[in-house]
VMD Tcl script that builds the backbone (N, CA, C; Angstrom):
set m [mol new atoms 417]
animate dup $m
set s [atomselect $m all]
$s set {name element resname resid chain x y z} {
  {N N UNK 1 A 0.851 -1.178 0.000}
  {CA C UNK 1 A 0.000 0.000 0.000}
  {C C UNK 1 A 0.893 1.236 0.000}
  {N N UNK 2 A 0.885 2.038 -1.064}
  {CA C UNK 2 A 1.713 3.241 -1.105}
  {C C UNK 2 A 1.298 4.228 -0.018}
  {N N UNK 3 A 2.283 4.897 0.531}
  {CA C UNK 3 A 2.021 5.843 1.607}
  {C C UNK 3 A 2.478 7.226 1.190}
  {N N UNK 4 A 1.908 8.230 1.836}
  {CA C UNK 4 A 2.351 9.597 1.610}
  {C C UNK 4 A 3.657 9.789 2.369}
  {N N UNK 5 A 4.706 10.113 1.645}
  {CA C UNK 5 A 6.039 10.241 2.236}
  {C C UNK 5 A 6.177 11.619 2.883}
  {N N UNK 6 A 6.541 11.631 4.169}
  {CA C UNK 6 A 6.834 12.886 4.855}
  {C C UNK 6 A 8.305 12.868 5.277}
  {N N UNK 7 A 8.753 13.915 5.950}
  {CA C UNK 7 A 10.167 14.023 6.324}
  {C C UNK 7 A 10.613 12.907 7.258}
  {N N UNK 8 A 9.754 12.506 8.179}
  {CA C UNK 8 A 10.120 11.437 9.110}
  {C C UNK 8 A 10.297 10.126 8.351}
  {N N UNK 9 A 9.377 9.831 7.457}
  {CA C UNK 9 A 9.467 8.598 6.668}
  {C C UNK 9 A 10.724 8.620 5.810}
  {N N UNK 10 A 10.978 9.738 5.151}
  {CA C UNK 10 A 12.180 9.868 4.319}
  {C C UNK 10 A 13.435 9.633 5.147}
  {N N UNK 11 A 13.489 10.223 6.337}
  {CA C UNK 11 A 14.651 10.073 7.208}
  {C C UNK 11 A 14.833 8.630 7.660}
  {N N UNK 12 A 13.776 7.985 8.100}
  {CA C UNK 12 A 13.883 6.610 8.609}
  {C C UNK 12 A 14.270 5.643 7.501}
  {N N UNK 13 A 13.740 5.851 6.309}
  {CA C UNK 13 A 14.109 5.000 5.181}
  {C C UNK 13 A 15.582 5.200 4.838}
  {N N UNK 14 A 16.059 6.444 4.872}
  {CA C UNK 14 A 17.474 6.726 4.594}
  {C C UNK 14 A 18.372 6.080 5.643}
  {N N UNK 15 A 17.975 6.136 6.912}
  {CA C UNK 15 A 18.754 5.497 7.982}
  {C C UNK 15 A 18.827 3.995 7.743}
  {N N UNK 16 A 17.687 3.386 7.403}
  {CA C UNK 16 A 17.672 1.942 7.141}
  {C C UNK 16 A 18.614 1.578 6.001}
  {N N UNK 17 A 18.513 2.308 4.905}
  {CA C UNK 17 A 19.356 2.011 3.750}
  {C C UNK 17 A 20.834 2.171 4.091}
  {N N UNK 18 A 21.186 3.253 4.731}
  {CA C UNK 18 A 22.584 3.507 5.091}
  {C C UNK 18 A 23.107 2.434 6.049}
  {N N UNK 19 A 22.313 2.074 7.047}
  {CA C UNK 19 A 22.750 1.087 8.037}
  {C C UNK 19 A 22.920 -0.297 7.412}
  {N N UNK 20 A 21.995 -0.700 6.576}
  {CA C UNK 20 A 22.108 -2.020 5.938}
  {C C UNK 20 A 23.289 -2.047 4.981}
  {N N UNK 21 A 23.460 -1.002 4.208}
  {CA C UNK 21 A 24.613 -0.960 3.301}
  {C C UNK 21 A 25.923 -1.007 4.084}
  {N N UNK 22 A 25.971 -0.318 5.204}
  {CA C UNK 22 A 27.179 -0.317 6.042}
  {C C UNK 22 A 27.417 -1.703 6.650}
  {N N UNK 23 A 26.368 -2.345 7.131}
  {CA C UNK 23 A 26.497 -3.701 7.678}
  {C C UNK 23 A 26.981 -4.658 6.594}
  {N N UNK 24 A 26.453 -4.508 5.397}
  {CA C UNK 24 A 26.855 -5.374 4.282}
  {C C UNK 24 A 28.334 -5.164 3.947}
  {N N UNK 25 A 28.804 -3.931 3.993}
  {CA C UNK 25 A 30.232 -3.658 3.763}
  {C C UNK 25 A 31.089 -4.415 4.771}
  {N N UNK 26 A 30.716 -4.346 6.034}
  {CA C UNK 26 A 31.484 -5.035 7.080}
  {C C UNK 26 A 31.437 -6.544 6.892}
  {N N UNK 27 A 30.279 -7.069 6.553}
  {CA C UNK 27 A 30.143 -8.511 6.359}
  {C C UNK 27 A 30.967 -8.972 5.160}
  {N N UNK 28 A 30.953 -8.204 4.091}
  {CA C UNK 28 A 31.717 -8.574 2.898}
  {C C UNK 28 A 33.220 -8.569 3.156}
  {N N UNK 29 A 33.685 -7.747 4.094}
  {CA C UNK 29 A 35.106 -7.720 4.455}
  {C C UNK 29 A 35.511 -8.960 5.233}
  {N N UNK 30 A 34.573 -9.526 5.983}
  {CA C UNK 30 A 34.931 -10.595 6.913}
  {C C UNK 30 A 33.715 -11.493 7.170}
  {N N UNK 31 A 33.387 -12.353 6.197}
  {CA C UNK 31 A 32.208 -13.205 6.329}
  {C C UNK 31 A 32.357 -14.272 7.403}
  {N N UNK 32 A 33.579 -14.529 7.818}
  {CA C UNK 32 A 33.781 -15.503 8.899}
  {C C UNK 32 A 33.520 -14.871 10.264}
  {N N UNK 33 A 33.370 -13.561 10.288}
  {CA C UNK 33 A 33.098 -12.799 11.517}
  {C C UNK 33 A 34.175 -13.024 12.575}
  {N N UNK 34 A 35.424 -13.046 12.132}
  {CA C UNK 34 A 36.534 -13.284 13.052}
  {C C UNK 34 A 37.077 -12.003 13.687}
  {N N UNK 35 A 36.712 -10.854 13.162}
  {CA C UNK 35 A 37.181 -9.579 13.712}
  {C C UNK 35 A 36.103 -8.981 14.608}
  {N N UNK 36 A 36.429 -8.827 15.895}
  {CA C UNK 36 A 35.462 -8.256 16.834}
  {C C UNK 36 A 35.030 -6.853 16.420}
  {N N UNK 37 A 35.962 -6.068 15.921}
  {CA C UNK 37 A 35.648 -4.697 15.522}
  {C C UNK 37 A 34.640 -4.686 14.382}
  {N N UNK 38 A 34.855 -5.535 13.382}
  {CA C UNK 38 A 33.932 -5.594 12.251}
  {C C UNK 38 A 32.581 -6.172 12.665}
  {N N UNK 39 A 32.582 -7.160 13.552}
  {CA C UNK 39 A 31.322 -7.725 14.053}
  {C C UNK 39 A 30.553 -6.659 14.828}
  {N N UNK 40 A 31.250 -5.896 15.664}
  {CA C UNK 40 A 30.591 -4.827 16.411}
  {C C UNK 40 A 29.968 -3.797 15.464}
  {N N UNK 41 A 30.696 -3.414 14.418}
  {CA C UNK 41 A 30.172 -2.448 13.447}
  {C C UNK 41 A 28.960 -3.027 12.721}
  {N N UNK 42 A 29.033 -4.287 12.373}
  {CA C UNK 42 A 27.929 -4.956 11.695}
  {C C UNK 42 A 26.686 -4.980 12.595}
  {N N UNK 43 A 26.856 -5.401 13.840}
  {CA C UNK 43 A 25.734 -5.488 14.784}
  {C C UNK 43 A 25.141 -4.108 15.044}
  {N N UNK 44 A 25.990 -3.114 15.242}
  {CA C UNK 44 A 25.508 -1.752 15.475}
  {C C UNK 44 A 24.625 -1.293 14.320}
  {N N UNK 45 A 25.047 -1.574 13.102}
  {CA C UNK 45 A 24.269 -1.139 11.948}
  {C C UNK 45 A 22.989 -1.947 11.768}
  {N N UNK 46 A 23.000 -3.219 12.132}
  {CA C UNK 46 A 21.753 -3.991 12.131}
  {C C UNK 46 A 20.778 -3.427 13.168}
  {N N UNK 47 A 21.306 -3.070 14.335}
  {CA C UNK 47 A 20.469 -2.446 15.371}
  {C C UNK 47 A 19.866 -1.140 14.853}
  {N N UNK 48 A 20.679 -0.334 14.182}
  {CA C UNK 48 A 20.193 0.944 13.644}
  {C C UNK 48 A 19.083 0.724 12.623}
  {N N UNK 49 A 19.283 -0.244 11.729}
  {CA C UNK 49 A 18.263 -0.531 10.715}
  {C C UNK 49 A 16.973 -0.997 11.374}
  {N N UNK 50 A 17.111 -1.856 12.354}
  {CA C UNK 50 A 15.941 -2.368 13.064}
  {C C UNK 50 A 15.214 -1.239 13.791}
  {N N UNK 51 A 15.959 -0.387 14.471}
  {CA C UNK 51 A 15.334 0.727 15.188}
  {C C UNK 51 A 14.652 1.682 14.223}
  {N N UNK 52 A 15.259 1.929 13.067}
  {CA C UNK 52 A 14.630 2.803 12.071}
  {C C UNK 52 A 13.329 2.188 11.565}
  {N N UNK 53 A 13.307 0.867 11.371}
  {CA C UNK 53 A 12.079 0.189 10.941}
  {C C UNK 53 A 11.002 0.300 12.022}
  {N N UNK 54 A 11.398 0.109 13.272}
  {CA C UNK 54 A 10.452 0.248 14.390}
  {C C UNK 54 A 9.904 1.676 14.426}
  {N N UNK 55 A 10.803 2.654 14.356}
  {CA C UNK 55 A 10.387 4.060 14.394}
  {C C UNK 55 A 9.441 4.383 13.236}
  {N N UNK 56 A 9.755 3.863 12.063}
  {CA C UNK 56 A 8.914 4.084 10.889}
  {C C UNK 56 A 7.531 3.470 11.100}
  {N N UNK 57 A 7.508 2.248 11.603}
  {CA C UNK 57 A 6.230 1.597 11.883}
  {C C UNK 57 A 5.407 2.373 12.897}
  {N N UNK 58 A 6.053 2.796 13.971}
  {CA C UNK 58 A 5.355 3.567 15.011}
  {C C UNK 58 A 4.825 4.891 14.450}
  {N N UNK 59 A 5.622 5.538 13.619}
  {CA C UNK 59 A 5.201 6.803 13.013}
  {C C UNK 59 A 3.966 6.599 12.139}
  {N N UNK 60 A 3.986 5.558 11.335}
  {CA C UNK 60 A 2.852 5.297 10.446}
  {C C UNK 60 A 1.587 4.990 11.245}
  {N N UNK 61 A 1.740 4.225 12.307}
  {CA C UNK 61 A 0.593 3.879 13.150}
  {C C UNK 61 A 0.011 5.138 13.784}
  {N N UNK 62 A 0.884 5.997 14.274}
  {CA C UNK 62 A 0.434 7.251 14.886}
  {C C UNK 62 A -0.216 8.166 13.853}
  {N N UNK 63 A 0.452 8.317 12.730}
  {CA C UNK 63 A -0.020 9.212 11.673}
  {C C UNK 63 A -1.404 8.804 11.169}
  {N N UNK 64 A -1.602 7.500 11.002}
  {CA C UNK 64 A -2.869 6.996 10.470}
  {C C UNK 64 A -3.852 6.570 11.561}
  {N N UNK 65 A -3.460 6.791 12.829}
  {CA C UNK 65 A -4.325 6.460 13.976}
  {C C UNK 65 A -4.818 5.011 13.913}
  {N N UNK 66 A -3.860 4.093 13.805}
  {CA C UNK 66 A -4.188 2.672 13.655}
  {C C UNK 66 A -4.266 1.924 14.974}
  {N N UNK 67 A -3.859 2.546 16.054}
  {CA C UNK 67 A -3.877 1.872 17.344}
  {C C UNK 67 A -2.719 2.326 18.205}
  {N N UNK 68 A -2.548 1.623 19.316}
  {CA C UNK 68 A -1.467 1.946 20.247}
  {C C UNK 68 A -0.634 0.687 20.464}
  {N N UNK 69 A 0.542 0.614 19.830}
  {CA C UNK 69 A 1.403 -0.565 20.018}
  {C C UNK 69 A 1.857 -0.676 21.470}
  {N N UNK 70 A 1.853 -1.880 21.984}
  {CA C UNK 70 A 2.303 -2.126 23.351}
  {C C UNK 70 A 3.785 -2.496 23.408}
  {N N UNK 71 A 4.375 -2.763 22.245}
  {CA C UNK 71 A 5.789 -3.137 22.171}
  {C C UNK 71 A 6.300 -2.806 20.779}
  {N N UNK 72 A 7.595 -2.919 20.602}
  {CA C UNK 72 A 8.184 -2.699 19.278}
  {C C UNK 72 A 7.625 -3.687 18.267}
  {N N UNK 73 A 7.552 -4.944 18.649}
  {CA C UNK 73 A 7.025 -5.978 17.753}
  {C C UNK 73 A 5.571 -5.722 17.395}
  {N N UNK 74 A 4.833 -5.182 18.341}
  {CA C UNK 74 A 3.414 -4.923 18.131}
  {C C UNK 74 A 3.190 -3.946 16.979}
  {N N UNK 75 A 4.134 -3.059 16.741}
  {CA C UNK 75 A 4.006 -2.119 15.624}
  {C C UNK 75 A 3.839 -2.879 14.313}
  {N N UNK 76 A 4.618 -3.934 14.127}
  {CA C UNK 76 A 4.543 -4.694 12.878}
  {C C UNK 76 A 3.269 -5.535 12.812}
  {N N UNK 77 A 2.791 -5.999 13.962}
  {CA C UNK 77 A 1.515 -6.728 13.996}
  {C C UNK 77 A 0.360 -5.808 13.589}
  {N N UNK 78 A 0.396 -4.575 14.078}
  {CA C UNK 78 A -0.658 -3.614 13.737}
  {C C UNK 78 A -0.615 -3.277 12.251}
  {N N UNK 79 A 0.573 -3.057 11.713}
  {CA C UNK 79 A 0.688 -2.779 10.277}
  {C C UNK 79 A 0.184 -3.961 9.458}
  {N N UNK 80 A 0.494 -5.176 9.912}
  {CA C UNK 80 A 0.012 -6.379 9.221}
  {C C UNK 80 A -1.512 -6.481 9.305}
  {N N UNK 81 A -2.066 -6.279 10.486}
  {CA C UNK 81 A -3.520 -6.424 10.652}
  {C C UNK 81 A -4.295 -5.365 9.869}
  {N N UNK 82 A -3.643 -4.263 9.541}
  {CA C UNK 82 A -4.257 -3.223 8.714}
  {C C UNK 82 A -3.901 -3.375 7.236}
  {N N UNK 83 A -3.311 -4.523 6.893}
  {CA C UNK 83 A -2.964 -4.879 5.510}
  {C C UNK 83 A -1.994 -3.891 4.867}
  {N N UNK 84 A -1.140 -3.297 5.686}
  {CA C UNK 84 A -0.128 -2.374 5.177}
  {C C UNK 84 A 1.137 -3.136 4.811}
  {N N UNK 85 A 1.466 -4.171 5.593}
  {CA C UNK 85 A 2.588 -5.055 5.258}
  {C C UNK 85 A 2.092 -6.495 5.291}
  {N N UNK 86 A 2.828 -7.366 4.615}
  {CA C UNK 86 A 2.450 -8.779 4.541}
  {C C UNK 86 A 2.758 -9.503 5.848}
  {N N UNK 87 A 2.137 -10.649 6.008}
  {CA C UNK 87 A 2.397 -11.488 7.178}
  {C C UNK 87 A 3.860 -11.904 7.215}
  {N N UNK 88 A 4.417 -12.279 6.071}
  {CA C UNK 88 A 5.822 -12.713 6.021}
  {C C UNK 88 A 6.756 -11.585 6.456}
  {N N UNK 89 A 6.505 -10.383 5.980}
  {CA C UNK 89 A 7.342 -9.242 6.363}
  {C C UNK 89 A 7.190 -8.942 7.846}
  {N N UNK 90 A 5.964 -8.973 8.343}
  {CA C UNK 90 A 5.739 -8.731 9.773}
  {C C UNK 90 A 6.493 -9.752 10.615}
  {N N UNK 91 A 6.399 -11.031 10.265}
  {CA C UNK 91 A 7.086 -12.079 11.035}
  {C C UNK 91 A 8.598 -11.885 11.010}
  {N N UNK 92 A 9.135 -11.542 9.847}
  {CA C UNK 92 A 10.583 -11.337 9.739}
  {C C UNK 92 A 11.037 -10.124 10.543}
  {N N UNK 93 A 10.264 -9.060 10.509}
  {CA C UNK 93 A 10.623 -7.867 11.280}
  {C C UNK 93 A 10.497 -8.117 12.777}
  {N N UNK 94 A 9.517 -8.895 13.176}
  {CA C UNK 94 A 9.382 -9.261 14.591}
  {C C UNK 94 A 10.599 -10.067 15.034}
  {N N UNK 95 A 11.075 -10.960 14.171}
  {CA C UNK 95 A 12.293 -11.721 14.482}
  {C C UNK 95 A 13.495 -10.784 14.592}
  {N N UNK 96 A 13.562 -9.773 13.729}
  {CA C UNK 96 A 14.653 -8.796 13.800}
  {C C UNK 96 A 14.596 -8.012 15.112}
  {N N UNK 97 A 13.401 -7.704 15.585}
  {CA C UNK 97 A 13.264 -7.022 16.874}
  {C C UNK 97 A 13.826 -7.913 17.978}
  {N N UNK 98 A 13.562 -9.208 17.892}
  {CA C UNK 98 A 14.125 -10.148 18.866}
  {C C UNK 98 A 15.642 -10.148 18.829}
  {N N UNK 99 A 16.211 -10.158 17.616}
  {CA C UNK 99 A 17.670 -10.086 17.468}
  {C C UNK 99 A 18.196 -8.794 18.089}
  {N N UNK 100 A 17.537 -7.685 17.781}
  {CA C UNK 100 A 17.952 -6.381 18.313}
  {C C UNK 100 A 17.932 -6.384 19.834}
  {N N UNK 101 A 16.907 -6.958 20.418}
  {CA C UNK 101 A 16.813 -7.004 21.876}
  {C C UNK 101 A 17.948 -7.819 22.483}
  {N N UNK 102 A 18.281 -8.932 21.868}
  {CA C UNK 102 A 19.406 -9.747 22.351}
  {C C UNK 102 A 20.711 -8.969 22.196}
  {N N UNK 103 A 20.880 -8.320 21.045}
  {CA C UNK 103 A 22.113 -7.561 20.792}
  {C C UNK 103 A 22.279 -6.433 21.803}
  {N N UNK 104 A 21.203 -5.763 22.120}
  {CA C UNK 104 A 21.286 -4.621 23.032}
  {C C UNK 104 A 21.424 -5.062 24.484}
  {N N UNK 105 A 20.645 -6.036 24.895}
  {CA C UNK 105 A 20.557 -6.377 26.315}
  {C C UNK 105 A 21.408 -7.560 26.754}
  {N N UNK 106 A 21.764 -8.446 25.817}
  {CA C UNK 106 A 22.502 -9.653 26.202}
  {C C UNK 106 A 23.579 -9.974 25.166}
  {N N UNK 107 A 24.445 -9.021 24.920}
  {CA C UNK 107 A 25.441 -9.151 23.853}
  {C C UNK 107 A 26.217 -10.453 23.920}
  {N N UNK 108 A 26.569 -10.910 25.105}
  {CA C UNK 108 A 27.383 -12.111 25.249}
  {C C UNK 108 A 26.691 -13.361 24.704}
  {N N UNK 109 A 25.374 -13.339 24.525}
  {CA C UNK 109 A 24.647 -14.512 24.058}
  {C C UNK 109 A 24.430 -14.533 22.548}
  {N N UNK 110 A 24.971 -13.557 21.825}
  {CA C UNK 110 A 24.781 -13.530 20.375}
  {C C UNK 110 A 25.483 -14.711 19.716}
  {N N UNK 111 A 24.782 -15.339 18.823}
  {CA C UNK 111 A 25.307 -16.477 18.084}
  {C C UNK 111 A 25.784 -15.975 16.720}
  {N N UNK 112 A 27.062 -16.165 16.422}
  {CA C UNK 112 A 27.612 -15.673 15.158}
  {C C UNK 112 A 26.961 -16.332 13.951}
  {N N UNK 113 A 26.491 -17.563 14.094}
  {CA C UNK 113 A 25.795 -18.227 12.983}
  {C C UNK 113 A 24.512 -17.482 12.619}
  {N N UNK 114 A 23.833 -16.967 13.627}
  {CA C UNK 114 A 22.607 -16.204 13.375}
  {C C UNK 114 A 22.939 -14.902 12.658}
  {N N UNK 115 A 24.015 -14.254 13.071}
  {CA C UNK 115 A 24.430 -13.012 12.407}
  {C C UNK 115 A 24.766 -13.287 10.944}
  {N N UNK 116 A 25.474 -14.383 10.687}
  {CA C UNK 116 A 25.793 -14.740 9.298}
  {C C UNK 116 A 24.520 -14.979 8.491}
  {N N UNK 117 A 23.561 -15.668 9.067}
  {CA C UNK 117 A 22.297 -15.943 8.374}
  {C C UNK 117 A 21.554 -14.642 8.065}
  {N N UNK 118 A 21.542 -13.740 9.017}
  {CA C UNK 118 A 20.902 -12.439 8.789}
  {C C UNK 118 A 21.572 -11.731 7.624}
  {N N UNK 119 A 22.897 -11.732 7.607}
  {CA C UNK 119 A 23.623 -10.989 6.581}
  {C C UNK 119 A 23.613 -11.686 5.224}
  {N N UNK 120 A 23.331 -12.967 5.195}
  {CA C UNK 120 A 23.242 -13.675 3.909}
  {C C UNK 120 A 21.891 -13.464 3.241}
  {N N UNK 121 A 20.811 -13.335 4.032}
  {CA C UNK 121 A 19.501 -13.173 3.394}
  {C C UNK 121 A 18.467 -12.421 4.220}
  {N N UNK 122 A 18.484 -12.566 5.523}
  {CA C UNK 122 A 17.394 -12.018 6.335}
  {C C UNK 122 A 17.336 -10.494 6.332}
  {N N UNK 123 A 18.473 -9.838 6.109}
  {CA C UNK 123 A 18.493 -8.374 6.094}
  {C C UNK 123 A 17.629 -7.807 4.972}
  {N N UNK 124 A 17.332 -8.617 3.976}
  {CA C UNK 124 A 16.523 -8.159 2.846}
  {C C UNK 124 A 15.112 -7.752 3.263}
  {N N UNK 125 A 14.691 -8.181 4.453}
  {CA C UNK 125 A 13.356 -7.804 4.936}
  {C C UNK 125 A 13.209 -6.288 5.043}
  {N N UNK 126 A 14.291 -5.575 5.304}
  {CA C UNK 126 A 14.194 -4.119 5.403}
  {C C UNK 126 A 13.815 -3.516 4.046}
  {N N UNK 127 A 14.377 -4.067 2.987}
  {CA C UNK 127 A 14.006 -3.629 1.641}
  {C C UNK 127 A 12.569 -3.990 1.307}
  {N N UNK 128 A 12.146 -5.194 1.717}
  {CA C UNK 128 A 10.771 -5.621 1.470}
  {C C UNK 128 A 9.791 -4.728 2.233}
  {N N UNK 129 A 10.131 -4.403 3.468}
  {CA C UNK 129 A 9.290 -3.518 4.284}
  {C C UNK 129 A 9.077 -2.191 3.554}
  {N N UNK 130 A 10.165 -1.589 3.109}
  {CA C UNK 130 A 10.065 -0.314 2.394}
  {C C UNK 130 A 9.264 -0.471 1.102}
  {N N UNK 131 A 9.499 -1.561 0.384}
  {CA C UNK 131 A 8.783 -1.801 -0.874}
  {C C UNK 131 A 7.282 -1.918 -0.633}
  {N N UNK 132 A 6.899 -2.622 0.425}
  {CA C UNK 132 A 5.477 -2.770 0.733}
  {C C UNK 132 A 4.850 -1.438 1.140}
  {N N UNK 133 A 5.683 -0.517 1.587}
  {CA C UNK 133 A 5.209 0.829 1.914}
  {C C UNK 133 A 5.209 1.735 0.684}
  {N N UNK 134 A 5.695 1.205 -0.440}
  {CA C UNK 134 A 5.708 1.965 -1.682}
  {C C UNK 134 A 6.981 2.739 -1.934}
  {N N UNK 135 A 8.067 2.341 -1.264}
  {CA C UNK 135 A 9.330 3.065 -1.405}
  {C C UNK 135 A 10.455 2.064 -1.627}
  {N N UNK 136 A 11.225 2.251 -2.655}
  {CA C UNK 136 A 12.339 1.351 -2.969}
  {C C UNK 136 A 13.619 1.830 -2.291}
  {N N UNK 137 A 14.354 0.891 -1.704}
  {CA C UNK 137 A 15.702 1.208 -1.237}
  {C C UNK 137 A 16.664 0.266 -1.930}
  {N N UNK 138 A 17.888 0.667 -2.015}
  {CA C UNK 138 A 18.911 -0.114 -2.715}
  {C C UNK 138 A 19.874 -0.701 -1.698}
  {N N UNK 139 A 19.683 -1.993 -1.421}
  {CA C UNK 139 A 20.558 -2.686 -0.485}
  {C C UNK 139 A 21.140 -3.908 -1.150}
}
mol reanalyze $m
mol bondsrecalc $m
mol representation Tube
mol addrep $m
């Protein structure tokens, strides 16, 4: 469903694109994730992309008066229930919120295999999210 683009939406989409491209640069330098510095940069940028997606979802819900999310994940459920994003995109973004929460609150428990999986294909959900909102990003 195409949306009316405002400054907040433009900014959040730009943050997502920049963060994912930056994470991809770090991953391409070291796909084995053996450098702590590069892994930290990669995780930070995944967190940024995830937060921008959450912020974008919350903004859209507020702007269109779709409800009151009780959590970050709830934002994507509300967008899905209003047929703004697909079920598959909502589920993937909810999983990304889970990753973000682990990265922020329990860094020592991060599994490098999961990070590799995200960087091989799961990060594409950010592009799909934007596409379903009617905006293309290049990642």
